[in-house]
C-alpha positions in Angstrom: 77.8 134.9 84.5 78.4 137.6 82.0 75.6 139.9 81.1 74.5 140.1 77.5 75.2 143.1 75.3 71.5 144.0 75.5 71.5 144.0 79.3 74.6 146.2 79.3 73.0 148.6 76.9 69.7 148.7 78.9 71.8 149.7 82.0 73.6 152.3 80.0 70.4 153.8 78.7 69.1 154.2 82.3 72.4 155.7 83.4 72.7 158.2 80.5 69.0 159.0 80.1 69.6 158.5 76.4 66.7 157.3 74.1 67.4 154.0 72.4 67.4 155.4 68.9 69.8 158.2 69.8 72.1 155.6 71.4 72.0 153.3 68.3 72.7 156.2 66.0 75.5 157.6 68.1 77.2 154.2 68.8 76.9 152.5 65.4 74.9 154.7 63.0 71.9 152.4 63.4 68.8 154.0 65.1 67.1 150.6 65.2 70.0 148.8 67.0 68.3 148.5 70.4 64.9 147.6 68.9 66.5 144.9 66.8 68.5 143.5 69.8 65.3 143.4 71.8 63.7 141.5 68.9 66.4 138.9 68.9 69.2 140.2 66.7 72.5 138.5 67.4 75.3 141.0 67.5 78.7 140.1 65.9 82.1 140.7 67.5 82.7 144.0 65.7 79.3 145.4 66.7 79.9 144.4 70.3 83.3 146.1 70.3 81.9 149.3 68.8 79.1 149.5 71.2 81.3 148.8 74.2 83.8 151.4 73.0 81.0 154.0 72.7 79.7 153.3 76.2 83.1 153.4 77.8 84.1 156.6 76.0 80.8 158.3 77.0 81.2 157.3 80.6 84.8 158.7 80.6 83.6 161.9 79.0 80.7 162.2 81.4 82.9 161.8 84.5 85.4 164.4 83.1 82.5 166.8 82.4 82.7 166.8 78.6 79.2 165.4 78.1 75.9 165.6 80.0 73.1 163.2 80.3 70.9 163.7 77.3 67.4 162.8 78.2 64.6 162.8 75.7 64.8 165.9 73.5 61.1 165.7 72.7 60.3 166.3 76.3 62.5 169.4 76.5 61.1 170.7 73.2 57.5 170.5 74.4 58.4 171.9 77.9 60.1 175.0 76.5 57.3 175.9 74.1 
């Protein structure tokens, strides 16, 4: 059984330590994407393709050392003050 887009995104968020709003903005310029999907939004084919492309590209860049896990920037900002 194929996992839903939301399930794949949730796994990616754990893997990348990326906040949901940062993911949505980076993937499809929509910071509410994950929140909307959690609330029942049904993604279209184009949205699914764009999100999958973003996750695949991020993973390839991560494994080649071009990007790092992001984490929550708010935590770093408070910790560095």
